[in-house]
N, C-alpha and C positions, 0 to 999 in steps of 0.2 A: 504494500500500500504506500505508494510514493507520497512524500510530504507529511506523513503522519509521525515519523520518528519511531524510535523503538518503544514498544509498549510491552511491559512484563506484568503479568497478573499473578499475584501470590494469593492463594485462597487459604484461609486459616479457619479451621473448625475450633472455635474458641469457647471454652467453658461450657461444654455440653452438660446440661444438668439432667440427672436421671432420678427416678424414685429412690429414696433413701433405703439403703440396705443396713441391716443390723449386723453386729459382729458375729451373731450366731448363724448368719446365712453363709453356709460353707459350700453349698452346691452351686455350680455355675448358673447364672441367671441371665435372661435376655430381657432388657428393660427398654421402654419407649423413651425417646428423647423428649424432654419437656421444652417445647418450642417457646413457651412464654418466659422461660428462665434461661434460655440458651441463645447463642447468636452464631451466625455464619458470616464472617467478615472477610474483606479482601482489601488489598492495597494495589493500586495501579501506579507503576513507575513510568512516567511519560518521557523522561530524559535521563539517560545515564550520566550525562555531563553535568547537568545542574541538579540532579537528584530530586527532581520534582515528583511528588507523590500525592495521590488523593486516596482517601479511604471510603469504603462503601460496605454494604451488607446486602444479604438476601433476606427479605422479610418472611418468605414462605418456604418452609422445609419440614421434613419429617425424617425420622430415623430410629435406629435402635442400637443399643450397646449390649454386647455379650460380655458379661463381667464374671471373672472367676477369682474369688477372693483368695483361693489357695495358690493361684498362678496368675498374678496381675499382668505379667508380660503377655499372656494369651488373650488379653482383652482386645476386642475388635469393635469398630464403629462402622455402621452401614448407614449412609445418609443420602437422601434425595433432596436436591435443591431445585426449586421452580425458577427458571431463568427469567421469566417475566416479572418476578418480584424484586429484581435488582433495584437498589436504592443508593444513589450517591448524593442525594439532596440537591440534584440539578436535573430538571426535567429533560433538557436537551441531551445531556450526557447519558441519562438513563435510557432515553429512546435510542441513542446511538449504540449503546451496549446491547440492547434488545435486537438491533438490526442484524441483517445478514453479514455485516462486516465483523461482528464479534460473536455473541452467543447464538444469534439466529433463533430467537425464542419461538418463532412460529414453527420452524422445522424441528427444533430440538428443545422441547419445553422443559426438559429436566437435565440436570447434571447429577451423576451418581458418584459418590465417594465411598470407597471401601478401604479402610485403613489396613496397612501392612503391620503397623505397630502403633501403640499409643504411648505418648511421651510421659504422661502422668495420669493416674486414675486413682480416685479414692471412692469411698462409698457414696459420695454425692456428686462427683464431678470428674469428667475426663477431658483431656486436652490432646489434640492430635494436629498434625501439620501436613498439608498437601501442597505440592507446587505443580 
């Protein structure tokens, strides 16, 4: 895309909140992501020279966390994000991101993220990173 410069999108699954587990829960559990207490955020770097960046989020998503208290490293996150829900607090930019130049929300209404590992996970919160 000539004239647009380098655009790098970093998508972070930040602070995914799940139903609280008690210390007595020893069996692996699959829990729904609480979208009211979670966020899927991203940063767009528009120039590597001037390090310009804008942050945004997706307002609509769903997912689940498979959590194993006995083996936290085995925790997995499966998340579906609805591309039309992109929000950078700028209507023109949001429309551009929904367009065929970026997410093409009409043809690709969802993005699916399945973690390979989770950086941190407790009985109430998991954090993972995807690029």
